[in-house]
C-alpha atoms as one frame of an Amber mdcrd trajectory, in Angstrom:
protein
  -0.439   0.392  -0.068   1.054   3.012  -0.728   0.030   7.216   0.583   1.243
  10.188   1.039   1.787  12.139   3.882   2.756  15.348   4.857   4.905  16.332
   8.106   6.768  19.586   8.765   5.003  21.306   5.508   5.960  19.473   2.952
   4.414  16.281   1.005   6.230  12.859   1.307   5.285   9.867  -1.061   6.084
   6.613   1.032   5.173   2.900   1.204   5.599   0.302   4.402   9.304   0.146
   5.206  10.271   3.212   3.490  12.490   5.180   5.531  12.219   9.129   6.076
  14.354  12.427   6.926  11.848  14.988   8.225  11.270  17.850  10.148  12.183
  16.957  14.122   9.016  15.425  15.369   9.091  15.066  18.934   9.410  11.363
  20.269  12.364   9.437  22.192  13.761   7.172  19.538  12.287   3.641  19.125
   8.918   5.163  20.301   5.491   4.979  17.691   4.439   7.985  15.732   1.025
   8.672  14.140   0.950  10.951  10.572  -2.732  11.914  10.802  -2.200  14.241
   7.386  -3.120  11.645   4.855  -3.171  12.897   0.955  -4.222  10.027  -0.562
  -4.173   5.984  -0.276  -4.124   3.169  -2.805  -5.592   6.524  -5.915  -8.336
   7.763  -3.119  -7.471  11.066  -2.961  -8.962  13.537  -0.294  -9.854  16.966
  -0.054  -8.149  17.936   0.917  -7.072  14.761   3.583  -8.651  11.935   4.091
 -10.559  10.252   6.479 -10.117   7.232   8.731  -6.070   6.659   6.980  -3.751
   6.042   8.918   0.110   5.987   9.073   2.217   4.484  11.868   6.516   4.868
  11.906   8.863   4.604  14.277  11.423   6.934  15.300  14.837   5.618  15.184
  17.061   8.338  16.097  17.344  12.540  16.066  20.144  14.468  14.795  21.223
  17.199  12.171  22.227  17.824   8.570  25.815  19.759   7.194  26.201  23.109
   7.839  25.038  25.087   5.985  26.876  28.541   4.860  24.282  31.848   4.506
  26.348  34.789   3.080  25.144  38.317   3.259  26.084  40.769   1.296  25.187
  44.930   0.134  27.622  45.566  -2.320  28.975  49.408  -1.876  27.711  49.551
   1.591  30.304  47.010   3.776  27.926  44.487   4.359  29.016  41.300   4.717
  27.251  38.569   7.209  28.082  35.286   7.580  26.573  32.749   9.539  26.046
  29.057   9.698  23.401  27.074   9.885  22.214  22.718  11.032  18.430  21.581
  10.397  17.472  18.851  12.673  15.814  16.327  11.716  14.425  12.971  12.270
  14.641   9.729  10.621  11.587   7.688  10.540  10.440   4.416   9.653   7.403
   3.539   7.876   5.501   0.518   9.810   2.017   0.266   8.305  -0.841   1.526
   6.779  -3.860   0.985   7.475  -6.980   2.599   5.960 -10.442   2.143   8.222
């Protein structure tokens, strides 16, 4: 079974066994997480979300992505700002997709 879920302002196409790196969510590793904002499941499309569909997953770990450099610059004004950023993420494995 396949589904499209929404979390962290982004949409993900998932199947059972899919491993995702999503925006950081609360929860301890090895705990369950339920995604109830399901946009599509087995060619059934919701407007905007499907009722009675649940996608469950397991949190594998939390971490941070590689550092990116944010550099602001205004020409001829002696304005320069260099800043680094590491986005936190949660690694999740999709366990089941249930249509009630």
